[in-house]
Each structure stands twice: as structure tokens, then as C-alpha cells.
C-alpha positions as CSV (number, residue, x, y, z in Angstrom):
1,X,10.3,12.6,5.7
2,X,7.6,10.8,3.6
3,X,5.5,12.6,1.1
4,X,2.8,13.7,3.6
5,X,0.9,16.9,4.3
6,X,0.7,17.8,8.0
7,X,-2.4,19.3,9.6
8,X,-2.1,20.5,13.2
9,X,-5.0,20.1,15.6
10,X,-5.8,21.9,18.9
11,X,-7.1,20.3,22.1
12,X,-7.7,16.6,22.0
13,X,-5.5,14.3,19.9
14,X,-6.2,14.3,16.2
15,X,-8.4,11.1,16.2
16,X,-11.0,13.0,18.2
17,X,-11.2,15.4,15.1
18,X,-11.7,12.5,12.7
19,X,-15.1,13.5,11.4
20,X,-13.9,17.0,10.8
21,X,-11.4,15.6,8.4
22,X,-13.5,12.9,6.6
23,X,-17.3,12.5,6.4
24,X,-18.8,9.8,8.6
25,X,-20.9,8.3,5.8
26,X,-17.8,8.1,3.5
27,X,-16.0,6.0,6.2
28,X,-19.1,3.8,6.7
29,X,-19.3,3.1,2.9
30,X,-15.6,2.5,2.6
31,X,-15.6,0.2,5.6
32,X,-18.4,-2.0,4.1
33,X,-16.7,-2.1,0.6
34,X,-13.3,-3.0,2.1
35,X,-14.7,-5.7,4.4
36,X,-16.6,-7.3,1.4
37,X,-13.4,-7.2,-0.7
38,X,-11.2,-8.6,2.1
39,X,-13.2,-11.9,2.1
40,X,-14.0,-12.0,-1.6
41,X,-12.0,-14.8,-3.4
42,X,-12.6,-13.3,-6.8
43,X,-9.7,-11.0,-7.8
44,X,-11.5,-9.2,-10.6
45,X,-14.4,-8.4,-8.3
46,X,-12.0,-7.0,-5.6
47,X,-10.4,-4.7,-8.2
48,X,-13.8,-3.6,-9.5
49,X,-15.0,-2.8,-6.0
50,X,-11.9,-0.8,-5.2
51,X,-12.0,1.2,-8.4
52,X,-15.8,1.7,-8.5
53,X,-16.6,2.5,-4.9
54,X,-13.3,3.6,-3.4
55,X,-11.6,5.5,-6.2
56,X,-8.4,3.4,-6.1
57,X,-6.3,3.3,-9.2
58,X,-5.6,-0.4,-9.9
59,X,-3.7,-1.7,-12.8
60,X,-4.7,-4.8,-14.9
61,X,-4.0,-8.2,-13.4
62,X,-3.1,-6.8,-10.0
63,X,-3.9,-9.2,-7.2
64,X,-5.0,-8.2,-3.7
65,X,-4.8,-11.3,-1.5
66,X,-7.3,-12.3,1.2
67,X,-7.6,-9.9,4.2
68,X,-5.7,-7.0,2.6
69,X,-6.7,-3.9,4.6
70,X,-6.9,-0.6,2.7
71,X,-7.1,2.8,4.3
72,X,-10.7,3.3,5.3
73,X,-10.5,7.1,5.5
74,X,-8.7,8.0,2.3
75,X,-8.5,5.0,-0.1
76,X,-8.6,7.2,-3.1
77,X,-5.0,8.3,-2.3
78,X,-3.8,4.7,-3.1
79,X,-2.6,3.6,-6.6
80,X,-1.3,0.3,-7.7
81,X,0.3,-0.5,-11.0
82,X,-0.3,-3.5,-13.2
83,X,0.5,-7.2,-12.4
84,X,1.3,-6.5,-8.8
85,X,0.7,-8.8,-5.9
86,X,-0.3,-7.4,-2.5
87,X,0.2,-10.2,0.0
88,X,-2.2,-11.7,2.7
89,X,-3.2,-9.3,5.5
90,X,-1.2,-6.4,4.2
91,X,-2.2,-2.9,5.5
92,X,-2.0,0.1,3.2
93,X,-2.4,3.5,5.0
94,X,-2.8,6.9,3.4
95,X,-3.4,8.7,6.7
96,X,-2.0,8.8,10.2
97,X,-3.7,10.4,13.2
98,X,-1.2,11.6,15.8
99,X,-1.4,13.5,19.1
100,X,-0.9,17.1,17.8
101,X,-1.5,16.6,14.1
102,X,-2.8,14.2,11.4
103,X,-1.0,13.5,8.1
104,X,-2.2,12.5,4.7
105,X,-0.1,11.2,1.9
106,X,-0.5,9.3,-1.4
107,X,0.7,5.7,-1.6
108,X,2.0,4.8,-5.0
109,X,2.8,1.1,-5.7
110,X,4.4,0.4,-9.1
111,X,3.9,-2.4,-11.6
112,X,5.2,-5.9,-11.2
113,X,5.7,-5.3,-7.4
114,X,5.5,-8.1,-4.9
115,X,4.5,-7.2,-1.4
116,X,4.8,-10.0,1.1
117,X,2.1,-11.0,3.6
118,X,1.6,-9.0,6.8
119,X,3.4,-5.9,5.6
120,X,2.3,-2.4,6.5
121,X,2.7,0.5,4.1
122,X,2.7,3.9,5.7
123,X,1.3,7.1,4.0
124,X,3.4,9.1,1.6
125,X,5.4,6.1,0.3
126,X,6.3,5.2,-3.3
127,X,7.3,1.6,-4.1
128,X,9.0,1.5,-7.5
129,X,8.3,-0.9,-10.4
130,X,9.6,-4.4,-9.9
131,X,10.4,-4.0,-6.2
132,X,10.0,-6.8,-3.7
133,X,8.9,-6.2,-0.2
134,X,9.6,-9.1,2.2
135,X,6.8,-10.5,4.4
136,X,6.2,-8.6,7.6
137,X,7.9,-5.4,6.5
138,X,7.1,-1.9,7.8
139,X,7.5,0.2,4.7
140,X,8.2,3.6,6.2
141,X,10.1,5.2,3.3
142,X,10.3,4.9,-0.5
143,X,11.5,1.7,-2.1
144,X,13.6,2.1,-5.3
145,X,12.5,0.3,-8.5
146,X,13.8,-3.3,-8.6
147,X,15.0,-3.3,-5.0
148,X,14.4,-6.1,-2.5
149,X,13.6,-4.7,1.0
150,X,12.5,-6.1,4.3
151,X,12.3,-5.9,8.0
152,X,11.1,-3.6,10.7
153,X,12.4,-1.0,10.3
154,X,12.6,-1.6,6.6
155,X,16.1,-2.0,5.2
156,X,17.6,-2.5,1.7
157,X,18.5,-6.2,1.2
158,X,19.4,-6.1,-2.4
159,X,19.6,-3.2,-4.9
160,X,18.1,-3.6,-8.4
161,X,21.6,-4.3,-9.7
162,X,22.3,-7.0,-7.0
163,X,18.9,-8.6,-7.8
164,X,19.8,-8.7,-11.5
165,X,23.1,-10.4,-10.7
166,X,21.4,-13.0,-8.4
167,X,18.8,-13.8,-11.0
168,X,21.0,-13.7,-14.2
169,X,21.1,-17.6,-14.5
170,X,17.6,-18.2,-13.1
171,X,15.3,-20.0,-15.6
172,X,12.3,-17.8,-14.7
173,X,13.6,-14.5,-13.3
174,X,16.7,-14.4,-15.4
175,X,14.5,-13.5,-18.4
176,X,13.4,-10.2,-16.7
177,X,15.2,-7.1,-18.0
């Protein structure tokens, strides 16, 4: 199970209880900030918006590509290390509203991580330093540092050791230790 906290609900599905779990005006503010950042071509401005208005922890030189969609309800539960790339149209969730419960969990993305376009990261997931997530991946469990993962459902493609072996003679990535 991912690192989430479960909250049961009575009666209607948990989405009907949404404004009991998060203030309406917080969602409105977050939505506006996220939509501005999604279309902003200035990486530094995106990071500033995320840190200043959403409470994200964002490392230096991290890049959020165009159309990245952050969790509107609980963006403060997301942290991203330094020099990481979050690919086009990626969705990062820190909540999930289900029929009989809702769940909240932190999303921790390490440093020097590459997340491919159109990926979805579910709540309670940690992606280790130096990991690579292939485009279109559903990240439903933790990703070890240095690993290369992909698919739906996500599977390990190469471990850190296998990646080091593949890159040992590469003129760019072979220099990474």
C-alpha cells in the first residue's frame, strides 16, 4: 500500500464531502495559481508561484513543463528535489476520493529525476533521486533511486545497477556516479 492516510465517509461517496475536507476558497485559489502556471513559459515564475502560493517544496533548477497538473486540493503535500524535470501534461495527485473513503498522502520526488510526458503520479508515492519515469506511466508505487520505470501499471525496466552498466560508456551519462 502507498503511504496514504485513509478517512472513511458515511452516506454519499467521498467527493460529495469534498468541502468538509478542504476549504472551498483554498481550492479556488489553488486552481487559479495552477492554471496560470500551466500556461506560463517561464520556469522560474512557475516555481515561484508553486512555492509562494501553494506551499510546494521545489528544488533549484527544477523544471515543470507546459500543462503539468498539480493536485488542486492538497498541493502542499508535494515536494520535488533539485534539477528535476516534470514532463508535459503530467498529473501529480496527493489525494484520491473513493466511494467509501478518501485518502491523502505526500508525494516526494527526488533530485535529478526525469518524469516523462503524460505520466500520472498517485498519492503516497516516493520517487528516488536519479530515477527515470517513462512517458505515459501510472506511478502507483515507490520508485527506487536510479531506477528506470514505465508502463501502466508501472514496472521496473532497469534497476540503478543495470542503468549504470548501460551508461558506463556513454559520453554524457557515463560521467554520472
